[in-house]
C-alpha positions in Angstrom: 96.9 76.8 95.4 95.0 80.1 95.3 95.4 82.7 92.1 94.0 85.7 91.5 93.5 87.1 87.9 92.1 90.4 86.8 90.8 92.0 84.0 89.3 95.0 82.9 92.1 97.8 82.5 93.1 99.9 79.7 92.8 103.7 78.5 89.6 105.7 78.8 89.3 109.8 78.4 88.4 111.5 81.4 84.9 111.1 82.3 84.8 107.6 80.8 84.2 104.4 82.5 85.9 101.1 83.0 85.1 97.8 85.5 87.9 95.8 86.7 87.5 92.1 87.7 89.4 90.1 89.8 88.6 86.3 90.0 89.6 83.9 92.4 90.3 80.0 91.6 92.1 77.1 93.2 91.7 75.4 96.6 89.4 77.7 98.5 87.4 77.7 101.8 86.4 80.5 102.1 86.7 84.5 101.1 86.9 87.4 103.6 87.5 91.0 102.9 88.2 91.7 99.1 90.3 95.2 98.1 91.2 96.9 95.7 94.3 99.0 95.2 95.9 101.1 93.3 99.8 102.3 92.7 100.6 105.8 90.7 103.9 106.1 89.4 106.3 107.5 92.2 103.4 106.9 94.6 102.6 104.6 97.5 100.0 102.1 97.0 96.5 103.0 98.7 93.5 101.2 99.4 90.9 102.2 96.9 87.9 99.9 97.9 87.1 97.2 100.0 83.7 95.2 100.8 84.0 93.2 104.0 83.2 89.6 104.0 79.7 90.7 105.9 78.8 93.0 102.7 80.3 96.4 104.2 81.6 98.5 101.2 84.4 101.5 102.0 86.1 103.9 99.7 88.8 106.0 99.6 87.8 109.8 100.0 88.9 110.6 96.3 86.6 107.6 94.7 83.8 108.4 96.8 80.3 108.9 94.4 82.7 107.6 91.4 83.6 104.0 91.9 81.7 101.0 93.1 82.8 97.7 94.8 80.8 94.3 94.4 81.0 90.9 94.2 79.8 87.5 92.5 80.2 85.1 95.4 79.2 82.7 93.4 82.2 83.2 90.8 84.5 84.4 93.5 84.8 87.4 91.5 85.2 91.2 92.9 84.7 93.8 90.6 85.2 97.4 90.8 82.9 99.9 88.5 84.8 103.1 87.8 82.7 106.0 86.3 84.0 109.7 85.8 87.2 109.2 85.5 90.1 111.5 86.1 93.5 111.7 84.8 94.5 111.3 88.5 93.1 108.1 88.8 95.6 106.6 86.2 97.3 103.8 88.1 98.2 100.2 87.8 94.9 98.5 89.9 95.5 95.9 92.0 93.2 92.9 94.0 94.0 91.7 97.4 91.8 89.2 99.2 91.8 87.6 102.1 91.5 83.7 101.6 91.2 80.9 103.8 92.4 78.1 101.8 90.9 74.9 101.5 93.0 72.8 104.0 91.6 75.4 106.7 95.1 76.7 107.3 95.0 80.4 108.4 93.4 82.8 106.0 96.2 85.1 104.1 96.3 88.0 102.0 97.1 87.4 97.6 97.6 89.8 95.3 96.0 90.1 92.1 99.0 90.8 88.9 97.6 94.4 88.5 96.0 96.0 85.7 96.9 99.1 84.4 94.3 102.0 84.0 95.1 105.3 82.1 93.0 108.3 81.9 94.1 110.4 79.6 92.9 112.4 76.3 
C-alpha cells in the first residue's frame, strides 16, 4: 500500500513564508507527476503547482513568482515553498501524487491528508 503524509502548514502573517512537505511511503515502484492543490472554504479544489516526472514545473497564475515546487527523489518527497503569502492563500493544501505501485499495476493518484495554511495578521 502507498501512503502520503503532509506536514508544514500553520498560521503565518501576510508576507511570511511556509514550506509544505509531502512524503510517499509504502510499496512504490515509480513516481510520476507530483502536484499541490488547495481548497478554500466555499470554493472548489484548485491546482496550485505541478512537477512532472521529467522535472517540468507549472504554476497557477495566482502563485507564480511566489511559490516554488521541488522534490527529493531519494526521499520520495515533494515540497511547496510558499513566500510572500497573502490572506487569499488561506486554504487546506493537498498533495496529489501519481504512483506506480511495486506490483507494477497501473499508475494511480494518491491524495495526502491535507494541511491547513492560514494567512492572517
